[in-house]
C-alpha positions, 0 to 999 in steps of 0.5 A: 630968610623969608617965611615963603622960602622956609615953607617951600623947603619944608614942603619939598622935604615932605614930598621927598619923604612921600608925604604931600604937604601944604600950609593952610594958615601962615604957621599951620602945616597940613600933611597928607598920609599915604592911606588918605588921612591927614595931620594938621599942626601949628609949626610956628616954633619950627619956622622961627628956628629955621628963620635964624639959620644960614640959607645953605643950612635950610635944606638939611634942616627941612629934610631932618624935620620931615624925616623925623615925621616920616619915621614916626609915622612909619613906626606907628604903622609898623606897631599897628594893630595895637589896643587903640586900633582894636576894632571892638575898642574903636566901636565901643569908643565911637571913634570911627567916622565916614569920610568921602573921597573922590575915586581919583584921590584913592587911585594912587598908589595902586592897591590903596583903595582895596586895602582900606574899608571903602564902598562906592557912594556914587559915580566918582565918589567913595566912602571910607571908614576912618579913625578920628584921632585927637590930632589926625584922621587915619583911614581904617585898613581892612586888616583891622576889621577883625572878622567884623562885617563891613556893613556893621563897621560902616553903620557904626561909623555913620552913626557916630558921624551923624550924632557925635559931630556938630553941623549947621544948615543955612539957605542962601539964594545964588542967582535966584536959586535957594541952596542949602549949605550943610556945613561945619569945620569937621570933615565928615559933613558929606555923610548927611547925604544919608539922611537928606530927607531930614533936611528937605520938604516933600522933595517929590523929584528929589534934590541936587546935591554936591560934595565940593569940600569935606566941610560942605554938602550943598543941596537944592530941593527940586521944586518950582525953581526952573531945574536948568537954572538950579543946575547952573547955579549948583554947578557954579557954586560947587566948582568955585568951592571945589577949586578954591577950597582945601582938599576939594572932593568933587565939582560934580553935581548929583541928582538925589532920588528919594526912595527906600534908603535910610542909614538903618538899611545898610545901603547908600543913597541913589545919586546920579551925575547930572550936568547941563551946559547953557549957552545964553547967547545961542539960547541952547541947552546941552544935557551932558548925561542921560540922567540930566535929560531924564531929570529935565523931562520929568520936571518939564512934564510936571511944570507944563 
């Protein structure tokens, strides 16, 4: 029996239990929770055991394995909140983090987003407070706030995401446009948009930013490089990463405007969606949002 057949049977069995799953490596299965979190584990022993079964026994084996996982998850949810989920414990242990999702990712089932500790980040994006567990990530439900102000919980989660999680920065030229990659293997990198001024120079006109994957924040400081070329390059790289990566967030590029915001003020940065369509054959440029036109006009006046 091929590993592809075994993998397909397991994915189908998890889907039947209401848990979307996918293989992110030959023996590593990633399972998505209904609350927006996920769990990743090496199941090489399961694959090996399933490989020795007759073909007609595989569906039952896969269903039993997925069912056991689902029962365990539901048991855990039924027991919450317990001492490990107590809000004071989570704050004291700095277990909270900020994770960014697309609005669409939390739209189903209906009411999911309202049940979680979330806030809008930008058009199409939301920030969610999650619990960073040793082997999984679990979204924080509103019932666990325990009377705490959301701003306090968001502040603690943001502080831990920025100071307890590693990150790197590197700049690469893409089609002649310098793009900064802020990244790491952890899934809280997007929170660096809250401290973007620390990664940039003067940034008089701000920056172009995007959130293609949980592990990457892309940034181009708007400067002497032509803003239309910069948008084209950012759009192309963002789209490629978003489509080819795992658990993509968004292919949208945003215009970050420098201003009052820093983490201590409890707010979110100013992010406006921008998009430009360039027809090099026809030599035409079509701004797709009002903000795009505003940005182009601003840059052109400064570089006339």
